[in-house]
Backbone bond lengths (Angstrom), bond angles and torsions (degrees), N, CA, C in turn:
res aa  C-N    CA-C-N  psi(-1)  N-CA   C-N-CA  omega(-1)  CA-C   N-CA-C  phi
1 M - - - 1.465 - - 1.484 111.23 -
2 T 1.373 117.43 -30.42 1.524 116.21 -172.40 1.586 106.43 -158.01
3 N 1.333 113.79 153.99 1.493 118.43 173.89 1.531 110.28 -98.17
4 L 1.297 114.85 8.11 1.523 119.20 -176.84 1.558 107.66 -70.58
5 S 1.297 112.14 134.67 1.526 116.04 179.59 1.519 109.82 -71.69
6 P 1.376 116.35 159.22 1.436 118.76 -178.08 1.597 114.37 -53.86
7 E 1.318 110.63 -37.65 1.508 115.41 -178.13 1.463 110.41 -69.03
8 R 1.352 119.55 -37.13 1.435 119.49 178.93 1.542 112.33 -70.23
9 Q 1.329 116.27 -31.79 1.479 119.28 178.38 1.512 105.82 -68.03
10 Y 1.344 121.07 -42.53 1.373 128.17 -177.58 1.585 106.76 -59.23
11 A 1.306 115.98 -49.08 1.451 123.48 -176.99 1.568 108.60 -62.23
12 M 1.372 116.73 -36.89 1.428 120.26 177.62 1.519 112.78 -65.28
13 L 1.326 115.22 -43.61 1.400 120.42 176.87 1.572 114.27 -63.11
14 R 1.313 111.54 -38.51 1.510 114.73 178.54 1.514 106.26 -65.32
15 R 1.290 122.86 -41.11 1.478 122.77 -179.89 1.501 111.59 -62.66
16 M 1.341 116.40 -41.21 1.544 119.64 179.69 1.441 109.17 -66.33
17 I 1.414 120.98 -41.36 1.436 120.71 -179.58 1.550 108.41 -67.52
18 T 1.331 117.80 -37.55 1.493 122.24 -179.70 1.598 106.93 -60.55
19 I 1.310 118.27 -49.78 1.389 122.78 -178.89 1.576 109.58 -54.75
20 R 1.342 117.30 -49.58 1.419 122.92 179.48 1.563 111.66 -54.92
21 R 1.358 111.10 -53.05 1.489 114.14 -173.14 1.550 108.09 -74.26
22 F 1.226 121.61 -25.78 1.471 123.56 177.87 1.556 105.57 -64.90
23 E 1.288 115.65 -43.23 1.471 117.61 -174.99 1.577 110.94 -73.69
24 E 1.316 113.54 -35.06 1.460 116.13 178.55 1.599 110.44 -65.88
25 I 1.389 115.07 -38.42 1.442 117.20 -178.80 1.483 108.29 -76.15
26 A 1.331 122.08 -37.09 1.441 124.55 176.58 1.523 111.32 -58.15
27 S 1.384 114.95 -44.90 1.410 118.34 -176.44 1.586 109.32 -68.41
28 E 1.328 117.02 -39.38 1.437 119.06 174.53 1.437 116.76 -60.33
29 K 1.386 114.55 -42.67 1.440 119.93 179.45 1.555 112.87 -68.91
30 F 1.407 112.51 -33.91 1.503 115.96 178.02 1.471 110.09 -63.61
31 R 1.308 117.20 -43.95 1.516 121.30 -176.65 1.492 108.23 -74.05
32 A 1.345 123.71 -16.86 1.382 123.01 177.40 1.546 111.53 -89.89
33 G 1.345 114.00 -2.81 1.421 120.27 178.48 1.495 119.07 85.92
34 D 1.403 112.70 9.99 1.505 119.11 -176.05 1.489 106.20 -87.38
35 I 1.297 122.24 -21.27 1.516 121.83 -175.41 1.531 104.22 -116.84
36 Y 1.275 114.02 135.43 1.498 121.40 -178.75 1.477 116.55 -95.80
37 G 1.237 120.91 174.46 1.502 122.38 176.57 1.550 106.60 74.61
38 V 1.288 117.44 -122.81 1.376 124.15 -170.78 1.614 110.04 -150.85
39 V 1.284 117.98 152.76 1.417 123.11 178.86 1.458 113.62 -122.82
40 H 1.277 122.13 125.48 1.475 123.88 175.46 1.561 105.54 -115.00
41 A 1.354 114.62 108.29 1.472 120.43 -171.34 1.536 106.31 -79.19
42 Y 1.431 113.84 146.89 1.381 122.03 177.89 1.569 111.38 -103.41
43 S 1.273 115.02 14.27 1.477 119.59 -175.76 1.592 110.14 -61.52
44 G 1.346 114.50 130.21 1.458 119.22 178.97 1.522 112.66 104.70
45 E 1.366 113.60 -18.95 1.461 117.21 -176.70 1.551 111.58 -112.88
46 E 1.311 117.67 17.64 1.434 121.68 -172.33 1.550 113.25 -59.59
47 A 1.330 116.27 -34.55 1.448 119.77 -172.86 1.587 109.67 -64.10
48 V 1.302 115.57 -23.91 1.507 115.81 -175.64 1.474 110.22 -76.11
49 A 1.373 118.98 -55.62 1.504 123.90 177.04 1.511 108.13 -53.72
50 V 1.352 120.65 -53.17 1.502 119.14 -171.25 1.518 108.18 -70.03
51 G 1.329 119.90 -44.81 1.477 121.38 -178.71 1.463 113.04 -57.77
52 V 1.369 118.43 -38.97 1.472 118.94 -177.36 1.590 108.25 -79.83
53 C 1.315 115.41 -46.04 1.538 113.05 -177.94 1.421 116.24 -65.51
54 E 1.367 120.33 -24.89 1.465 124.51 170.81 1.503 112.69 -60.80
55 A 1.314 118.19 -27.09 1.442 122.04 173.95 1.510 118.96 -80.82
56 L 1.354 112.97 -4.20 1.484 117.89 179.87 1.518 112.87 -97.77
57 R 1.307 115.94 171.72 1.414 122.39 179.57 1.567 109.17 -133.39
58 D 1.288 115.01 169.24 1.530 120.58 178.15 1.502 105.80 -54.04
59 G 1.331 117.48 138.03 1.345 122.04 179.88 1.565 115.14 99.35
60 D 1.273 114.98 -22.90 1.455 121.67 176.22 1.526 106.77 -76.05
61 Q 1.354 114.72 153.98 1.490 115.46 -174.87 1.520 107.69 -132.56
62 I 1.337 114.69 146.15 1.530 122.64 175.43 1.449 110.54 -125.57
63 I 1.372 113.61 160.46 1.469 120.91 169.63 1.411 108.55 -135.10
64 S 1.331 116.15 152.35 1.459 119.77 -168.83 1.565 110.37 -121.14
65 T 1.302 115.67 -162.68 1.473 124.77 -174.82 1.509 108.86 -125.33
66 H 1.360 115.80 -167.48 1.488 117.75 173.38 1.540 111.23 -69.52
67 R 1.315 116.56 -17.84 1.510 121.91 175.53 1.522 110.37 -100.12
68 G 1.338 116.82 64.12 1.395 120.21 -161.18 1.656 120.24 -103.49
69 H 1.336 110.51 -5.91 1.497 110.71 -175.12 1.489 115.12 -58.75
70 G 1.388 117.81 -36.64 1.410 122.38 178.85 1.469 115.74 -61.66
71 H 1.363 118.45 -42.53 1.404 123.00 178.04 1.461 111.66 -66.07
72 C 1.361 118.72 -38.11 1.409 119.65 179.67 1.500 110.01 -66.17
73 I 1.258 120.82 -45.10 1.477 123.90 177.55 1.516 111.39 -59.07
74 A 1.334 113.86 -47.97 1.490 119.34 -178.76 1.541 113.01 -58.52
75 K 1.289 113.99 -31.61 1.510 121.65 -175.52 1.575 111.15 -88.84
76 G 1.396 112.83 -7.04 1.469 114.61 174.02 1.475 115.53 106.34
77 A 1.344 118.38 17.21 1.491 118.01 -174.26 1.490 108.96 -70.76
78 D 1.353 115.16 157.05 1.441 121.86 -179.33 1.473 111.39 -76.64
79 L 1.416 120.99 124.02 1.416 123.65 -176.52 1.460 111.94 -64.38
80 N 1.340 118.55 -36.38 1.487 121.80 -175.71 1.564 107.59 -63.42
81 R 1.303 117.44 -48.21 1.444 124.31 -176.25 1.546 109.81 -68.33
82 M 1.325 114.53 -33.04 1.512 116.61 176.37 1.508 111.95 -67.88
83 M 1.330 113.91 -47.42 1.451 118.26 -178.19 1.537 111.48 -64.97
84 A 1.362 116.89 -39.17 1.463 121.19 176.69 1.538 111.33 -60.58
85 E 1.345 113.57 -38.37 1.544 115.38 178.22 1.518 107.56 -67.13
86 L 1.258 123.18 -42.72 1.495 120.30 178.72 1.489 109.51 -64.14
87 Y 1.239 120.69 -28.47 1.531 123.86 177.53 1.523 109.46 -79.08
88 G 1.357 118.89 -8.26 1.465 118.44 -175.92 1.518 115.11 72.38
89 R 1.330 115.44 32.07 1.460 119.91 -175.74 1.507 115.46 -100.11
90 A 1.275 118.97 156.19 1.464 120.15 -176.36 1.535 116.20 -65.17
91 D 1.322 116.18 -23.56 1.505 119.20 178.91 1.494 112.60 -85.00
92 G 1.387 119.31 2.18 1.478 122.74 178.61 1.529 108.59 -69.50
93 Y 1.329 112.24 171.79 1.500 119.90 -177.83 1.577 109.26 -61.47
94 C 1.288 121.63 -34.53 1.451 121.93 -179.49 1.538 107.80 -113.60
95 K 1.247 119.91 32.32 1.433 128.53 175.74 1.547 110.62 55.31
96 G 1.400 111.57 32.01 1.412 117.44 175.22 1.540 117.44 80.64
97 K 1.323 112.43 5.65 1.504 117.20 -175.04 1.539 112.91 -103.21
98 G 1.323 114.63 -13.04 1.512 115.36 -177.06 1.515 112.88 -100.67
99 G 1.271 119.00 -35.86 1.486 117.30 174.66 1.474 109.61 84.00
100 S 1.304 114.47 -171.27 1.545 122.91 -175.29 1.465 113.57 -54.34
101 M 1.358 119.51 -41.09 1.460 120.43 -172.47 1.564 115.72 -85.17
102 H 1.323 118.62 9.40 1.513 113.09 -169.39 1.590 105.95 -141.09
103 I 1.342 119.75 33.57 1.360 120.93 175.95 1.471 113.55 -78.58
104 A 1.346 117.54 132.93 1.504 119.61 -178.52 1.566 107.09 -149.07
105 D 1.253 114.97 148.44 1.522 125.85 174.29 1.501 111.44 -145.02
106 F 1.303 116.88 90.76 1.386 122.92 -173.71 1.535 107.82 -62.98
107 S 1.309 121.02 -28.35 1.456 123.40 179.15 1.540 115.34 -59.89
108 I 1.274 117.47 -27.31 1.457 122.61 179.62 1.564 111.49 -106.14
109 G 1.388 114.95 3.10 1.463 117.52 -178.19 1.500 113.96 85.71
110 M 1.289 119.60 13.01 1.466 124.47 174.88 1.517 109.45 -91.49
111 L 1.342 117.82 101.79 1.446 121.39 -174.40 1.464 115.34 -80.80
112 G 1.401 114.79 -7.25 1.447 116.24 169.93 1.444 111.40 128.47
113 A 1.330 114.73 155.27 1.538 124.13 167.79 1.530 104.33 -82.90
114 N 1.346 115.33 167.96 1.489 119.32 -173.49 1.522 109.39 -149.81
115 G 1.255 117.74 119.15 1.444 120.97 -175.42 1.583 112.17 -80.24
116 I 1.344 118.24 -3.47 1.413 120.35 179.24 1.539 108.16 -97.32
117 V 1.358 116.26 125.69 1.435 116.57 178.16 1.540 112.24 -60.17
118 A 1.328 114.69 128.35 1.526 122.28 -171.12 1.438 118.32 67.72
119 G 1.374 116.37 6.82 1.420 118.82 -176.81 1.462 113.40 -70.96
120 G 1.277 120.88 -24.28 1.553 118.72 176.24 1.474 118.14 -85.69
121 I 1.318 115.91 -11.74 1.474 119.88 -175.93 1.483 112.32 -63.85
122 S 1.336 118.10 -44.58 1.483 120.61 178.70 1.517 112.15 -70.65
123 I 1.432 113.71 -32.16 1.485 116.44 -177.48 1.536 106.50 -69.86
124 I 1.289 124.66 -42.50 1.448 127.01 -177.84 1.488 108.26 -67.05
125 T 1.359 118.46 -31.14 1.456 120.26 179.31 1.522 108.24 -69.13
126 G 1.351 115.00 -38.98 1.533 116.39 173.95 1.463 114.53 -64.70
127 A 1.440 116.15 -30.42 1.402 119.93 176.03 1.560 108.44 -66.19
128 G 1.315 114.42 -40.00 1.482 118.71 -178.67 1.557 109.82 -63.10
129 L 1.377 115.29 -40.44 1.440 115.78 173.54 1.477 117.32 -61.98
130 A 1.320 116.46 -38.99 1.408 122.68 179.02 1.573 107.85 -64.21
131 S 1.373 115.95 -44.19 1.412 120.28 177.21 1.592 112.12 -57.14
132 Q 1.283 113.66 -46.12 1.536 121.86 -179.34 1.656 106.60 -59.07
133 M 1.297 112.23 -43.82 1.478 116.03 -179.91 1.536 113.36 -67.28
134 D 1.363 115.09 -33.69 1.475 118.44 -177.39 1.479 106.58 -77.13
135 D 1.287 120.59 -28.89 1.490 125.63 179.70 1.507 113.31 55.01
136 K 1.367 112.90 47.66 1.455 120.13 178.11 1.551 111.08 -111.71
137 G 1.307 114.53 5.72 1.416 118.64 177.68 1.554 120.40 84.28
138 A 1.380 115.85 4.83 1.428 118.90 -177.73 1.517 112.05 -76.08
139 V 1.401 113.48 154.96 1.384 120.86 -172.59 1.593 103.28 -119.52
140 A 1.346 113.37 148.94 1.484 119.51 175.90 1.569 108.06 -118.81
141 V 1.365 115.72 135.39 1.492 121.20 -174.47 1.523 107.57 -126.74
142 G 1.310 115.07 126.15 1.403 121.77 -179.80 1.529 110.51 -112.85
143 F 1.413 115.80 121.86 1.437 122.00 172.83 1.454 111.68 -93.64
144 F 1.360 117.82 140.51 1.502 119.41 177.65 1.505 104.95 -160.38
145 G 1.376 113.49 167.57 1.476 119.92 -179.68 1.454 116.18 -96.85
146 D 1.300 117.41 174.74 1.540 120.67 -179.66 1.574 108.73 -62.45
147 G 1.280 118.35 -33.87 1.412 121.75 178.01 1.494 113.05 -62.52
148 A 1.323 117.96 -41.28 1.430 126.47 -179.59 1.598 108.11 -62.03
149 S 1.241 117.09 -28.26 1.457 122.26 -175.50 1.571 111.03 -66.52
150 N 1.362 115.29 -13.96 1.435 120.17 -178.79 1.507 113.08 -99.71
151 A 1.395 113.58 2.83 1.487 117.36 -175.28 1.562 107.09 -97.59
152 G 1.371 112.19 156.36 1.443 119.60 179.21 1.583 115.64 -53.43
153 P 1.351 117.01 -45.13 1.530 116.88 -179.42 1.551 112.39 -52.81
154 F 1.335 116.95 -37.32 1.438 119.97 -178.00 1.561 111.77 -54.75
155 H 1.348 111.43 -53.10 1.477 122.57 -174.69 1.559 108.05 -68.18
156 E 1.218 116.41 -51.28 1.443 118.84 -175.10 1.576 111.05 -64.25
157 S 1.298 117.75 -40.10 1.446 121.09 -178.39 1.514 110.73 -68.28
158 I 1.316 117.52 -46.75 1.519 120.00 -178.76 1.556 107.24 -63.88
159 N 1.250 117.22 -40.41 1.480 122.17 -178.56 1.530 108.46 -57.24
160 I 1.300 120.93 -49.35 1.446 124.97 -174.36 1.544 108.73 -75.29
161 A 1.350 116.19 -34.62 1.446 120.59 178.62 1.532 111.95 -66.44
162 A 1.321 113.56 -40.14 1.473 120.94 177.99 1.548 109.12 -66.99
163 S 1.364 116.46 -45.10 1.485 117.62 -175.66 1.494 112.19 -67.14
164 W 1.346 115.01 -35.10 1.530 118.60 178.52 1.483 115.71 -98.36
165 K 1.363 115.58 5.84 1.428 121.95 176.43 1.617 110.80 53.38
166 L 1.314 112.63 49.83 1.498 116.29 -179.89 1.527 112.29 -75.12
167 P 1.290 117.82 149.18 1.443 121.11 -179.18 1.543 112.38 -79.24
168 V 1.306 115.81 70.03 1.496 120.19 -177.37 1.539 108.04 -124.74
169 V 1.340 114.73 144.05 1.411 123.98 171.40 1.501 108.32 -118.35
170 Y 1.301 116.89 117.13 1.447 125.89 -180.00 1.546 108.18 -92.36
171 V 1.306 117.76 121.57 1.464 121.88 -177.83 1.484 109.42 -119.19
172 C 1.410 114.66 110.25 1.396 113.83 177.17 1.484 109.29 -100.11
173 E 1.341 115.79 122.93 1.461 125.32 179.45 1.461 109.63 -89.81
174 N 1.321 114.97 88.76 1.522 118.37 -171.15 1.493 105.89 -86.06
175 N 1.350 115.61 95.76 1.447 119.83 179.33 1.523 113.53 -92.70
176 Q 1.341 115.15 17.34 1.414 123.37 170.42 1.554 112.07 84.23
177 W 1.289 120.61 -19.22 1.474 122.48 -175.66 1.489 111.19 -136.93
178 A 1.349 119.25 133.76 1.378 124.46 164.78 1.527 110.62 -99.50
179 V 1.250 116.28 97.10 1.534 124.90 -166.93 1.531 105.99 58.64
180 N 1.303 118.68 -96.95 1.421 123.13 -175.74 1.587 113.95 -122.65
181 V 1.376 116.93 14.75 1.378 123.61 176.06 1.479 110.15 -107.59
182 P 1.346 118.68 119.38 1.514 119.38 177.18 1.511 110.78 -65.37
183 A 1.336 111.30 146.88 1.492 118.19 -177.68 1.505 111.93 -59.82
184 E 1.280 120.17 -35.17 1.506 121.99 178.67 1.463 116.11 -61.75
185 E 1.383 113.88 -19.42 1.460 117.36 -179.20 1.569 112.18 -98.24
186 S 1.317 118.21 -6.32 1.421 122.37 178.52 1.473 118.18 -126.86
187 V 1.372 119.57 -9.14 1.421 123.59 172.07 1.548 109.56 -104.92
188 A 1.294 116.28 120.13 1.491 118.08 -173.44 1.534 116.15 -71.24
189 T 1.353 114.33 -21.46 1.439 123.64 -178.49 1.584 108.94 -97.36
190 P 1.336 118.37 151.09 1.498 119.62 174.25 1.492 113.51 -53.90
191 N 1.345 117.37 -33.08 1.590 119.49 -177.06 1.534 104.22 -137.68
192 V 1.183 115.07 142.55 1.533 124.60 167.83 1.511 107.71 -51.53
193 A 1.300 117.58 -47.65 1.508 121.95 -178.12 1.455 112.93 -54.34
194 D 1.307 120.23 -30.85 1.530 124.02 178.75 1.464 109.79 -55.09
195 R 1.305 120.91 -31.00 1.413 122.39 -175.10 1.503 111.37 -66.93
196 A 1.364 121.92 -15.97 1.404 122.86 -177.31 1.506 109.83 -66.49
197 Q 1.299 116.32 -27.59 1.495 118.44 -176.70 1.507 113.67 -60.62
198 G 1.380 116.21 -32.38 1.458 121.40 177.95 1.505 112.73 -66.77
199 Y 1.321 118.47 -17.58 1.472 121.74 179.79 1.471 112.99 -111.94
200 G 1.298 116.05 4.99 1.513 118.40 176.49 1.525 115.65 67.87
201 I 1.277 112.74 34.47 1.546 119.29 -179.83 1.525 106.97 -124.07
202 P 1.301 119.50 161.55 1.437 123.38 173.29 1.484 111.20 -68.50
203 G 1.401 116.38 135.32 1.456 124.30 172.34 1.523 106.62 -114.63
204 V 1.297 115.97 119.94 1.506 120.91 -173.39 1.578 109.77 -113.02
205 I 1.153 121.02 124.50 1.473 122.42 170.45 1.501 112.50 -101.39
206 V 1.417 117.36 131.01 1.393 119.27 -175.39 1.558 107.93 -139.38
207 D 1.281 112.51 155.31 1.519 119.11 173.01 1.534 108.24 -71.91
208 G 1.256 114.94 105.14 1.480 119.71 -177.25 1.485 118.68 -70.96
209 N 1.414 113.61 -4.94 1.423 117.89 171.36 1.442 118.80 -100.75
210 D 1.385 112.85 7.64 1.467 121.60 179.71 1.528 104.18 -111.20
211 V 1.301 121.74 106.42 1.403 124.89 -174.06 1.486 112.84 -66.33
212 Y 1.351 116.23 -30.46 1.505 119.51 175.74 1.451 114.40 -68.16
213 A 1.431 114.65 -41.08 1.461 121.17 -178.53 1.469 109.40 -63.68
214 V 1.417 112.59 -47.44 1.533 116.72 177.17 1.551 113.39 -59.30
215 H 1.313 115.77 -42.33 1.467 121.81 -176.43 1.630 107.67 -63.71
216 N 1.330 115.49 -46.34 1.460 118.08 -179.78 1.499 113.15 -61.38
217 A 1.345 114.44 -39.82 1.538 118.86 177.69 1.487 113.93 -66.13
218 A 1.370 111.72 -37.06 1.438 116.57 175.58 1.496 118.45 -68.28
219 V 1.402 112.20 -37.02 1.455 120.77 175.41 1.567 110.21 -58.34
220 D 1.311 116.81 -45.02 1.410 121.50 179.91 1.618 110.71 -65.37
221 A 1.261 111.56 -47.08 1.514 116.37 -176.88 1.559 110.97 -63.54
222 V 1.318 114.56 -42.22 1.474 120.41 -175.66 1.615 104.67 -69.38
223 A 1.309 117.79 -42.84 1.470 115.05 -179.25 1.520 108.89 -64.28
224 R 1.294 118.22 -40.32 1.512 119.69 175.92 1.545 115.24 -55.73
225 A 1.359 114.31 -42.27 1.436 125.43 178.94 1.516 108.74 -65.59
226 R 1.309 118.17 -46.97 1.523 120.62 -179.27 1.512 108.77 -65.42
227 A 1.267 119.18 -32.63 1.470 121.03 -178.02 1.625 113.90 -76.33
228 G 1.292 115.97 0.98 1.399 122.16 178.15 1.559 111.41 79.85
229 Q 1.344 117.82 18.63 1.441 118.85 178.97 1.527 115.03 -91.20
230 G 1.318 118.85 4.34 1.372 119.09 176.57 1.501 119.59 96.28
231 P 1.253 118.58 -174.77 1.455 124.60 -172.41 1.537 114.00 -82.93
232 T 1.429 112.61 159.97 1.438 119.76 177.39 1.476 104.28 -131.11
233 L 1.364 119.20 148.40 1.383 124.75 173.71 1.536 109.40 -111.63
234 I 1.350 113.62 115.18 1.476 121.37 -179.62 1.489 108.53 -105.66
235 E 1.299 118.42 124.99 1.441 124.94 171.93 1.533 113.13 -104.93
236 A 1.322 115.47 106.27 1.462 119.45 178.67 1.554 109.36 -93.07
237 K 1.290 116.27 118.01 1.461 121.17 -178.45 1.600 104.23 -85.62
238 T 1.345 111.38 117.68 1.491 118.03 -177.29 1.509 109.12 -141.93
239 Y 1.372 112.89 -162.52 1.487 117.89 179.05 1.446 105.52 -161.90
240 R 1.332 116.94 138.35 1.521 121.43 171.94 1.545 108.74 -84.79
241 H 1.290 114.15 134.16 1.485 124.20 -179.77 1.465 113.40 -69.09
242 R 1.394 111.98 -36.52 1.491 116.78 -171.25 1.523 109.43 -113.59
243 R 1.297 113.53 179.51 1.498 121.67 -174.15 1.523 107.93 -62.42
244 H 1.315 114.99 170.41 1.473 118.50 177.10 1.505 112.78 -59.71
245 T 1.293 120.67 -38.27 1.424 127.61 167.21 1.480 107.70 -135.90
246 E 1.290 118.59 170.92 1.425 123.25 178.94 1.510 116.87 -85.74
247 R 1.392 111.11 3.83 1.515 113.34 173.75 1.496 112.61 -73.24
248 L 1.265 115.95 120.01 1.514 121.52 -178.09 1.541 110.68 -72.33
249 D 1.287 118.33 -14.00 1.480 116.84 179.07 1.489 113.34 -83.47
250 Q 1.325 118.48 -3.66 1.435 121.89 176.45 1.518 110.81 -98.90
251 P 1.375 118.34 139.31 1.482 121.75 -173.76 1.489 108.60 -73.45
252 D 1.397 114.43 154.43 1.419 121.93 166.92 1.488 109.92 -118.45
253 A 1.229 114.47 111.11 1.519 120.89 -174.84 1.455 113.86 -81.68
254 R 1.325 122.85 -2.00 1.408 121.06 -172.34 1.599 106.96 -80.27
255 P 1.351 112.30 139.65 1.500 115.67 178.53 1.480 113.21 -59.91
256 P 1.330 117.93 135.63 1.512 116.88 -178.26 1.576 114.97 -63.11
257 E 1.361 114.53 -26.27 1.473 117.45 175.38 1.488 111.00 -68.99
258 Q 1.300 117.93 -34.15 1.491 119.23 -179.95 1.502 108.21 -72.28
259 I 1.292 120.48 -42.19 1.421 122.10 177.36 1.480 110.94 -58.57
260 E 1.282 118.85 -44.52 1.437 125.97 179.24 1.537 116.22 -58.87
261 A 1.354 109.55 -40.50 1.438 119.71 179.68 1.571 113.09 -65.02
262 W 1.351 114.50 -41.24 1.399 120.44 178.77 1.580 115.55 -76.45
263 L 1.344 116.37 -18.06 1.434 124.57 174.06 1.510 116.53 -75.10
264 Q 1.370 115.31 -16.37 1.462 119.90 -178.64 1.580 110.65 -62.67
265 E 1.346 109.65 155.54 1.502 114.12 -176.53 1.573 112.65 -61.75
266 D 1.296 117.49 -30.42 1.457 118.49 -178.03 1.547 110.14 -74.01
267 K 1.284 120.52 -8.31 1.454 124.90 173.93 1.505 111.39 -105.85
268 D 1.331 118.31 -32.19 1.505 121.16 -172.24 1.439 105.65 -66.75
269 P 1.439 120.07 128.33 1.455 124.70 -178.78 1.531 114.45 -65.93
270 I 1.297 118.32 -31.89 1.482 119.38 178.85 1.477 110.06 -77.41
271 A 1.360 118.42 -44.25 1.432 118.34 179.57 1.522 110.69 -62.55
272 R 1.317 116.71 -38.04 1.468 119.65 178.06 1.527 114.76 -61.05
273 M 1.341 114.65 -40.88 1.463 119.32 -177.49 1.551 108.44 -70.09
274 I 1.338 116.59 -40.93 1.440 121.74 -178.91 1.498 108.89 -62.30
275 S 1.324 115.72 -43.58 1.508 122.10 -175.54 1.504 108.58 -66.43
276 L 1.332 119.46 -39.73 1.444 122.44 -178.54 1.533 109.55 -68.58
277 L 1.340 114.30 -43.41 1.496 117.02 -175.72 1.546 109.94 -66.53
278 Q 1.355 114.07 -39.35 1.468 116.92 -179.60 1.528 116.43 -75.87
279 S 1.316 113.95 -19.01 1.449 116.36 -176.16 1.585 110.99 -93.87
280 Q 1.352 114.35 -25.32 1.468 115.29 -172.64 1.516 114.06 -114.13
281 S 1.288 116.43 4.33 1.445 117.23 179.35 1.447 109.69 -168.18
282 D 1.367 115.21 168.80 1.443 119.33 178.92 1.544 114.69 -95.05
283 L 1.401 110.32 23.02 1.453 114.26 -176.81 1.497 112.59 -69.33
284 L 1.306 121.92 -31.17 1.379 121.25 -171.01 1.580 113.84 -129.48
285 P 1.368 114.53 68.92 1.388 116.41 173.07 1.521 112.59 -61.91
286 N 1.398 116.40 160.10 1.469 114.68 -174.87 1.443 115.02 -60.19
287 E 1.365 120.33 -28.42 1.425 120.76 -177.27 1.506 110.09 -73.73
288 R 1.260 117.56 -32.62 1.522 121.02 177.00 1.505 109.99 -71.35
289 L 1.375 116.45 -36.82 1.529 121.79 176.19 1.494 108.80 -60.93
290 E 1.329 116.61 -46.87 1.467 119.18 -177.84 1.460 113.11 -68.56
291 E 1.334 113.44 -34.46 1.555 116.05 172.84 1.529 111.65 -63.11
292 L 1.315 115.20 -44.84 1.505 117.93 174.07 1.522 115.03 -52.99
293 K 1.329 113.06 -48.94 1.432 117.17 -179.81 1.577 111.60 -62.32
294 T 1.328 118.40 -36.56 1.425 122.17 -178.34 1.603 108.44 -67.60
295 I 1.329 116.37 -40.24 1.496 120.41 178.42 1.522 108.05 -63.92
296 V 1.283 118.33 -39.64 1.566 120.51 179.07 1.468 108.43 -66.11
297 E 1.278 122.74 -43.22 1.469 125.74 177.26 1.468 111.81 -59.44
298 E 1.316 117.66 -45.15 1.500 123.43 179.79 1.533 109.26 -65.47
299 D 1.357 118.68 -41.35 1.385 122.36 -177.05 1.664 106.42 -61.93
300 L 1.393 114.36 -46.41 1.401 115.78 -172.78 1.554 112.66 -76.23
301 A 1.354 113.75 -29.10 1.461 116.84 174.86 1.583 109.37 -64.84
302 T 1.322 115.75 -38.57 1.397 118.25 169.80 1.499 118.33 -55.49
303 A 1.411 112.36 -47.53 1.435 120.88 176.22 1.409 111.96 -56.68
304 V 1.352 121.60 -45.90 1.478 121.79 179.61 1.457 112.78 -64.26
305 S 1.292 118.31 -42.81 1.468 125.15 177.36 1.575 108.95 -57.79
306 F 1.344 116.01 -47.14 1.414 122.72 -178.96 1.532 107.16 -56.59
307 A 1.330 114.88 -51.33 1.510 119.54 -176.81 1.488 111.93 -62.83
308 E 1.284 119.81 -40.90 1.462 123.41 -177.32 1.463 110.63 -68.90
309 K 1.317 121.43 -30.84 1.492 125.68 178.94 1.555 109.50 -84.07
310 S 1.305 120.45 -18.03 1.436 121.35 -176.72 1.584 109.62 -70.10
311 P 1.252 120.11 141.25 1.470 118.76 176.73 1.482 113.99 -79.37
312 F 1.308 113.34 156.67 1.478 116.71 174.23 1.512 108.64 -72.93
313 P 1.364 118.24 155.17 1.490 120.48 174.09 1.454 113.06 -58.65
314 S 1.366 114.18 140.79 1.497 114.00 -178.99 1.584 111.97 -72.34
315 K 1.288 117.69 157.58 1.419 120.09 175.63 1.543 112.55 -60.75
316 E 1.290 117.20 -25.99 1.464 122.85 -178.46 1.509 110.53 -74.88
317 S 1.303 118.26 -16.16 1.515 117.32 -177.80 1.517 106.78 -104.62
318 A 1.298 119.68 18.65 1.456 122.19 176.86 1.547 115.02 -57.35
319 L 1.312 116.48 -36.01 1.415 123.23 -173.40 1.486 112.03 -98.72
320 E 1.338 119.42 -11.46 1.453 123.87 174.09 1.510 113.99 -58.16
321 D 1.252 118.10 141.30 1.514 121.73 174.71 1.504 106.49 69.73
322 V 1.259 123.32 15.08 1.507 123.90 176.68 1.486 108.95 -102.67
323 F 1.258 116.91 128.75 1.496 120.18 -176.15 1.529 110.76 -120.90
324 S 1.309 115.30 140.93 1.493 121.49 176.58 1.443 112.23 -138.22
325 G 1.369 114.24 147.17 1.475 121.59 179.24 1.496 110.62 -88.08
326 L 1.270 122.12 4.54 1.415 125.81 178.70 1.468 111.43 -79.81
327 A 1.347 115.50 132.43 1.513 119.03 177.18 1.531 107.99 -74.80
328 K 1.373 114.51 147.11 1.428 117.88 173.74 1.558 111.45 -75.01
């Protein structure tokens, strides 16, 4: 099924569990009033971020969406600084001023989350152009949702990337719903990946809850991009386990029976990976799985403690790191 070593598979599972628990804790803290702004949980989609980022190397760059915690963790972001940012504290990635939807770490190739639907697609296309000009073999990966595939930046960016053969991989995380609008009511084609045909690039559909399938598709797309053959559009079919946001005053239009069906173990990306590892190898005995879960809990407890001890930004820093195009 894969040429991934046992240790790499173990590390991938650890990242997936970390993402799930990070989101559960963030949601809990948001509802307790400890986290400000809003939280968009990535629970249920972990296999996409981890499967894709495992195909990347140092120097490659990614860009995220409003639902960006999973991408940050998969690319190697620091949990302490992430949690501090959600808490609005000065030791966070954006000094407590960006919040959940604006985490970035250029040092690891994470160009940032983006609160504007489709806002990151043109940015990552620009990163692909810069990579092509640098000629160092780096690849740029843009994550976005099914709703963003209906926006102008999606079409404009893919068109220019295809025309110039930019080293970009476009990853559509089709979680079936754009807030409360089902994808079948807003996407005119049966699959988002079908739209690739209009731009003369490969369109690949993959089970977004199978981390191995996602990884294999990403490996092929990344190799194609590095070879100068241009972009690929990957559509990962997945599903978010939680509401669009953790705000309980916002409606959730998804049918309860649909949610329940996607929550089953045969659909859950983490349960599927654990089941496969335990059934086909001795890589993951129960004691090692429990050890892994304990490590994740300790890491996240440390992150929460770090965030709670971090100070709030000072009033004097309110206008620091703020840029304006207006002349004085």
